[in-house]
C-alpha positions in Angstrom: -84.4 -84.7 213.7 -81.6 -82.1 214.9 -81.5 -80.3 211.8 -84.8 -78.9 212.2 -83.8 -76.9 215.5 -82.7 -73.1 215.7 -79.2 -72.7 215.4 -78.5 -71.6 218.8 -80.7 -74.7 220.2 -78.8 -76.9 217.8 -75.2 -75.3 219.1 -76.8 -76.5 222.7 -77.7 -80.0 221.9 -74.3 -80.6 219.7 -72.2 -79.0 222.8 -74.2 -81.8 225.3 -72.9 -84.6 222.5 -69.5 -83.6 222.9 -69.2 -82.3 226.4 -71.8 -84.8 228.4 -74.3 -83.9 231.1 -74.2 -79.8 231.8 -75.4 -77.2 234.3 -77.4 -74.1 232.1 -74.3 -72.4 233.7 -72.0 -74.5 232.0 -73.6 -74.5 229.0 -73.7 -70.6 229.1 -69.9 -70.4 229.9 -69.2 -72.9 226.6 -71.6 -71.2 224.1 -69.5 -68.7 221.9 -71.2 -65.1 222.0 -73.2 -63.1 224.7 -76.0 -65.2 226.2 -77.4 -64.5 229.5 -78.0 -67.5 231.8 -81.5 -66.9 231.4 -81.8 -67.1 227.2 -79.9 -70.2 228.0 -82.1 -71.9 230.5 -85.3 -70.6 228.1 -83.8 -72.5 225.5 -82.9 -75.7 227.6 -86.3 -75.9 228.6 -87.7 -75.5 225.3 -84.8 -78.3 224.3 -86.5 -80.3 227.0 -90.3 -79.6 226.0 -89.5 -80.5 222.4 -87.9 -84.0 223.7 -83.8 -83.2 222.6 -82.6 -83.1 226.5 -83.5 -84.6 229.7 -83.1 -83.0 233.0 -82.0 -84.7 236.0 -81.3 -83.5 239.6 -77.9 -83.3 240.7 -75.9 -81.2 243.9 -74.7 -78.8 241.4 -78.2 -78.3 240.4 -80.0 -79.8 237.2 -78.0 -81.5 234.9 -79.0 -81.4 231.1 -77.9 -84.2 228.3 -79.1 -85.3 225.2 -82.6 -87.3 225.4 -81.6 -89.4 222.5 -78.4 -91.6 222.9 -75.9 -90.6 220.6 -75.5 -93.6 218.7 -79.0 -93.1 217.2 -78.6 -89.4 216.8 -75.4 -90.1 214.5 -77.5 -92.9 212.9 -80.4 -90.4 212.3 -78.0 -87.7 211.2 -76.0 -90.3 208.7 -79.4 -91.1 207.3 -80.4 -87.7 206.5 -76.8 -87.0 204.6 -77.2 -90.1 202.8 -80.7 -89.3 201.6 -79.6 -85.6 200.5 -76.4 -85.8 199.4 -76.0 -89.6 197.7 -79.9 -89.9 196.7 -80.5 -92.2 199.3 -77.8 -94.6 198.2 -75.2 -96.0 201.2 -73.0 -97.5 198.6 -72.5 -93.9 197.1 -71.8 -92.7 200.5 -69.6 -95.4 201.5 -67.5 -94.7 198.5 -67.1 -90.8 198.8 -65.6 -91.9 202.2 -63.5 -94.7 200.7 -62.5 -91.8 198.1 -60.8 -90.0 201.2 -58.5 -93.3 201.9 -55.6 -90.9 202.1 -57.0 -89.8 205.5 -57.9 -93.3 206.2 -54.9 -95.2 208.3 -54.8 -99.0 207.8 -56.5 -99.9 211.2 -59.6 -98.2 210.2 -59.5 -99.6 206.7 -59.3 -103.3 208.6 -62.1 -101.9 210.7 -63.8 -101.4 207.6 -63.5 -104.6 206.2 -64.9 -106.4 209.5 -67.5 -104.0 209.3 -68.7 -105.3 206.0 -67.9 -108.7 206.3 -70.0 -108.8 209.3 -73.0 -106.9 207.4 -72.6 -109.7 204.8 -72.6 -112.4 207.2 -75.8 -111.3 208.7 -77.4 -110.8 205.3 -77.0 -114.1 204.6 -78.5 -115.2 207.9 
């Protein structure tokens, strides 16, 4: 989904996911490199036309935000990573993540165990 966007447009969408709704001027100021406000507004309009960004009126002007909830975007991006790098195997992806266990604290490991137990119960129902 997002991986099909040109790099600058992808940068804008990533920025909106990180920071939330922003005006075109705020986006322009937050992007690295010299981009004119006009160029950013054009890209925002294109992103809106493509369905990646929505625009809402505010007292500061138009506020732009991602059209797809971040949870949906994460799931889509992760599915693509699993497909490309792990031959479509969620188990292989999870194994790779657990291989990084030195970077995972005990609380996060407990949360993973809970999620696995919940998934197992849901599968059995």
